[in-house]
N, C-alpha and C positions, 0 to 999 in steps of 0.2 A: 295527527289528525287534522282534518279538515273540518271547522266549522261552518255554518252559514247564518247569520240572523237578519230576519225578517220581519222587517219593522214598517210602521205607518208612516210615520212621520220624522224626520231630523231632530234629532234631540231622544227620541224613543228608544235608542241602541245604548245609549249615556246614562239615562235613568232608569233603563231597566237591567243592564249589566254591564257598564261601562269598568266597572273593577272586574269583573269575570273577563272582562276584554282582554284587559290589558294585561292580566296573569297570564292568562292562556298565551297570548303572542310573545312575552318573557319566557315562556318554557317551550317555545319555536314550535308553538301550533299555528298552522295556516288559518286566518279569519277571515271572511268576505261581508259584508255588509250589505243587504239589499233592502234599499229604502223606496218603498211604492209612491210616496207624494215626494216629491225632490224640491218644488217649489214653497208650497205651504205657503198660500199667497192670501190666504183669511189671515195671517199673523201682520201686525203692523209694527214694524222695524222703527223702533223710535231714538234708539241711542247709537247703534253700529251702522251706518250706511253702507252696510256691505250685502251682499246676496242670501239666500240661504243654504247656497250651495256652499259658498265660501265659509259660511260658518261650520256646516256639515265637515268641509275638509280640514279645516284648524283643528275641530273637535278630535275626528277621527286621527290624526297625525298625534295626537297627545296621547291619545290611547294605543298607538303604534300598527293602526291598520293602514295598507299602504291598497286595498283592494275593494271598492266597490259595486254596489249597482244602482242605478238611479232611474226611477220611474216619473211619471208625470200624471197620476193619476191624482184628482180633482180633492183638496183637504175640505175636509167635514163633508164631503159629498160621495162615499165610494159607493152608499145608496144608490147613486145614480149610473154607475157604470156596472153596463154587464157583468154580473158574476162569473162568467165564463173568460171573460177577458185578465181579469186579477188571478183567477188559478193561472190561464195560461202564461202571464208573466212571471209569475212563481216556477212554473215548471220549466221555462227558458233558465231563471236562474240556476235551478238545480242542474240543467243541463249541463251548464255551462260550466258548473266549479265542483260539481260532482263531492259534496259534501259528506261524510260521515254522521255528523250530528246536525240537526237544525235545530233553531230557535226562536221563538215568536210570540207572540202576545196571548195574554190568557183570553179566553171565551166572555168571559163576564165582566172585563172593564167598561167602565161607563163610557169611555169613547167611543163613538160607532163605528170609526176607522179602524179601531182596534179589532172591534168583534168581528168586523167582516175580514179585516186580515188574519184574522185568526182561523176562521172558517174556512176561508179558500186554502189557506197553508194546511190545513188539515186532508184537504183533497189532494193538493198537490204534491205532496210529501208522499203518497200512493203512488206516485208514476212509476216508480221501479216494479208496481206489481201489474202494470200493464205496457211494459215495456221490457225487452228482455235484456237490451244494452245498458241500461241504467243501473247505476252499483245502487244497492238496496240502501236505506237510511239505518243507519244502526241507532239511533237514541234521537229521541222527538222529546222538546221541551217548552212547556209555557213561562214566558219571567213577569214580575211584577213592577208594573209603572206608577209611581209616586204620583197622586192627584187624577189618576183613572180606575187602575185596578183598588185601590183601597177605598176610594168614595161610589162605586158600585153597591148600592144599598141589597144585592143579593149576592155579596161579596161570598164567595164559594171558596176563593183561593186558597188551599193547602198545600204548603209546601214540602216534598218528599225528599228534594236534592237541594244541598247545601255548598256553594264554592268560596272555599277561602279565599278570601282576596287582601286580607293585611290591612295595615295601617294606610299603605305607601298605595295600594288599590285604591282604597276610600279616597286620599287624596289626588290622586291622577283623575278619578271618575268625577269629584268637584271641580277640578281645572278644565277637563274636558268639557263639563256641561259651561262652563263661563265664557265659554267662544258662542254659544247660544246666546242671542240678544233676549231676555226675561225668562231662560228658563229656571234660571233660581230667582227664586222670592224671600222676604224678609220671614222670619219667625214670625208666628206658628204655621205659616203654609208649610203645608207637608214637603214644598219642593225646596225646602229651606233646608241651609248647609248642617245646620242643626239636627234635622230632622232625618236627611241624608246619612249623616254619622250614627244617629240613635237606631236608625232601622238596621242598619250593618251590623252593630253592636246585640241587638236582640235578636235577628238572626243567626250569629254567630252562636248567643249564647244556648239557642234551640239544641245545635250539635255541637258542643262545646268547640267552638272553633275562637279564631282570633280575629274578628270582622268577618262577615261573609255576606254573600249576595243569594237569595234562594229563588228555587224553581219548582215548578211539580213536571215529573215525567210523565207524558202521556203513554211512551214504550219504549224499550228497549231490547236489542237483541244481537246475538253473537253475529 
């Protein structure tokens, strides 16, 4: 099965689905990560004097991802970019990778780039309905990103799909996040190691699993 994860910024893929990505690849699925904002220039690198691209590559390597797509849309300024440009970028990623399953941000995230990514992906994944030569998407899902999905005042994220990642998946997720300068914060921040583990336990208990990440399925087809 081929998966395409479409995210706004480097680290979103790991925060939202790092354990899932790691386990999918362990089970010999094909995973491609599409990051719309490759540099995230608004971030201040305080400790690791390496580029955001290098941090992304280091993180993806830990998760087992060997193929990624990098855009250059401006950080926290997706609203300044013509909507169609982002849609077409995602459409091209879909054409180039021909995924079975696409995963992206939830539409009610606090982060505006996440919202726009979700909206644009909503349009782009229906490309197969407009082009006969595009493989139909089998499943389309939204993920939750700590300090964004959970911080939205109108948080309406109600997961209906839980993917078991086990303790190893949580450990790999945290290890991969350490590749990003500033991604992990001290407790009680939502992106603390303690909360990442706690959320994976909570989501697992909702579905009687052993550590899990959760998603909302927008549609699924045979």
